[in-house]
N, C-alpha and C positions, 0 to 999 in steps of 0.2 A: 511249036506254032497249033501242039492238042492244047496246052494249056491255054493261049491262047483264044484259041474256039470256044474252049469253058467257060472263060471269063466273059469273054461276049454274049454267048445264051443263058449265063446269069445275070445280067444287068438287064438283057434284052425281060427276063422273068418276074424282077423287080416292081414293076409295075402294076402285074397280074396281083404279083402275091399282095400289094400294097392293096390292091383293090377289094377281094379277097376279103384282110384284115378287117377294112373299114367298112366292106358291107355286115362281116358278123359280130361287131362292134355289138354287146350287151349292154341295153338300154338300164339300169338302175338307178335311175332320177325319179321322184317323184315330183308331178305335177303344181306349180305353185298357181296361191289363190288369195284373192283382192276383194275383198268384200267393204261395197259403198255404204247397203243400205243393207240391214240397217246399223244403226252405230251399238255402241255398246251401250245400256243402260238407257236405251229409249226406251216409251211407253206406249202400248197399242189400246185402244178402247174394245173391249169384246162384243163381236159384229164388226166390226170392221174388217178391215184390207189390207198386208202387211204388204206393202211394196219392196222387195228384193232386190237389188243390181249388185253387179261385182264383174270381174273377169276372171277366167284360165289361161294359163299357157303350162304350155311342156316341149321339151326336146325333140321331142320324137314325132309325138302324136296322141290325143287324149281319146277317152273311152268313153267316160260317167261319170257324172259328178252328183253327187245329195244332197240333202238338206231335212235336216230333223230338227223339230221341239222337242220340248219334255218338262216337266217343272223342275223346280228348284227351292222347292219348299223343304222346312226342316221341319216337317211331320211335328211338330207339336200343337200337336190343339187337344183338346177337350169335346169337341163338335164332332158335324157332321164336317165330310169336308165336299162337293160339289165337284163338276163336271170338271178335272186338268185340265187342259188343252194340250193336246197330241200331234202331233206333225209328222212323215214318216214317209218322204219321196225323191227318184232315182231317176235320174233326166240324160238322153244319150247326148256326147260333147263329140264333136269331130274336128278334125287338123292340128295343127299347133296351137292354136288360139281360138278361145271363146267368148260369150257375153253369156253374163246367169242375169235372168231378167224373168222374173218369176213375178207371180202375183199367190198370194195365201192368204186365207178365208179365213177368217179366227170366230170358233163358236160364239155365238150369242150367249150363252148357256159357262160362259168360261170363265174360272174360279179364276179371280183377282190372284197379282202376284206376280214372284220374277221364276224365269225359264231361262233353261239355257237354251240359246243357240247355234246350229250347229253345218260346217259344209263342210265337205269330203269329197276329196274328186280320186280317180283311176285314169292311171292312161294307158297303152293299148298295149305294153309289156306285160298290162298287173302292176306295177309298181304303185302303190297306194301314198296318200296324205298319214299323218301319222300326229296325234297331239303329243307325243316322245319331244321333235323337233320343230313345234311347232307348227307344222306345215299345213295340217286344218286347221279351217279355223273355230272357234268355240267363246261364242260374246254370252253376255246375260242382258236378254229383252222381260218389260215387267210387261203384265193387261192388267188393266183396270177393266169393271164395273160401276153399274150403279148402287148395287147393295154391298160395297166394301166401306171400311171406316175411316171416317174424313179427320186430316190432323189440321190445328188451325196453334199458329206459333203467334201469342200477344203481349204487351208490354202489362205493369202491372194496373194497367184499368183498362184493362181487356179490348184495348183498341190492338186491330190487326200489326205487325211489320213484316218486314223481310230483310233484317238481319238483325239478330242479338250483339248489343252495347254492353261489352263488360270489359273491367279493372282486373289490371295481374296481381292476383295474390289475393282476390276476393272474389264471394261467392259468385258464382253465376248466375244471374236474373231470369230466373228460365217458367214461363207464363204459358197458358195457351192449352187446348181440351181439343181427347177425341173420341170424337160422338161417333154412332152406328144409328144412323134414321130407321136403319128396315132390323135391327133383330139385334141380338147384346154381344158383349166380347169379350175372348179368349182371356189376352196376355197383351201388354204391352211391354218394348221392349226400348229402354233407350239407352245412347252411345253418344259422349262425345270425343271426337276424332279425328284419324283424316280421312279425306276423303278427297280424291283422285277425279276428276270433271271429266265429262265425255270430248270423242276427240273433238266433236263442233257447236263453238260457244254458243250457238244458235238454239242449240236444240236448251231444251230441259234439262238441266243439271243434278232435277233432285233425286233421280236415281243412280247417281255414279258410283264408281266401284269403294268399296272403303275397301281400309289399306288396316293393316293387324293391330299397327298399337292403336291401343286405346286411352286417352285420359281417364275414362268412367264407363262403366258397361253394366248393367244390371235390368233385368226382368223383373215384370211386375205381374202378377194372378190380378186377373181382374175379371174372371171369371163372373155371365151372367149381370155385368154392367152396360146400361146405355150411351152411357155418357161417363167422364172421368177426367180430372183436368193431371196437365203435367205439376203445376206444384203440390198440390198434393201428394201426391205420385213421391215427389219427389225431398218432402216436409221432412226429413229424419237427415236428406243427404246432405252433404258437402262437397261441390265441385270446385275446385279453384283450379284456375292454369298459371303459371307461371312462365317466368320470362325462359326457361329452360326446355321445357313442352314446344314454346315457341321453334326457337332454337334448331330443333328437332325439323323442323317440317320443309323439307325439300324443294325441288320446284314443281313447279306441277298440282303441288298440294295444299288442301285447304284444311281449317281448323271447323269443321259442323257439330250443331247439338244434332242429331239423327234420331227420327221415332219412329217404329217399326210396329206397325198392329193389326193381332187378330183379330178375326171374328169369330162366329160362333160354329158358324159355313166354313172356315178352312180360308177364306178371303186374306188376303194379304196388301196393306198396306205399307206407305215408307215415304215420307217428308224432310225435307232437312232445310237446314239453316243455316248459313252463315255464320260464322263470332268474328265483332270487331272487338281489336283493343286499342284504346287513345293511347 
């Protein structure tokens, strides 16, 4: 009889013990971030407003999230560097789901070039997103201004083109100009390689993510020049694409000519043009 009574008491106590265990569960899961805008590679004019949209979620409860922007320049400039744009702000978030909707004013004097755009979040238990597990968001965006160099792609007759027609096994016909109407250039970087387009095909993909494998890559010092021709820079080069190079392209990858120019003030501009083969 005593054993039966003890067993009954234990059974009655189980729901209480289970409830205690449930409430004492340690939250170790970081929030999740979904970023809608901006997208990777998107460009913004200095002096404009950037609209940020996205969503946050957490299994227990959110606390804060932050947005930060800082330059991603290579630092390779012999001239002076103007005001590189920077932004950092934290915001409160409540509940298990929240919407990100912020407007960021970009300085009118911001230096043109690539910038890192970062979103991080912390929940009520102190769990923070991280870059190690990709729960924090980091993309590259570009800022453009009126003083940066301009890059033009043309054919041999100086007519502007929107794609290069090449022949496999033959030297690529590359023509064009890099010009700085408000100052002088510092260096020009030319590359032929794979380019991964942004998520939204309706956006300008000129700032898509450059992949690591390059068919050609060279940097040219043009300090003090206000204009240079691509064909002059490449006069002693031979850039040949073979079928083996094309076979290495994966889904979503395209072959592009990428030209990046830095002026005396540290402004960085980049333009790309897709290469097609018959």
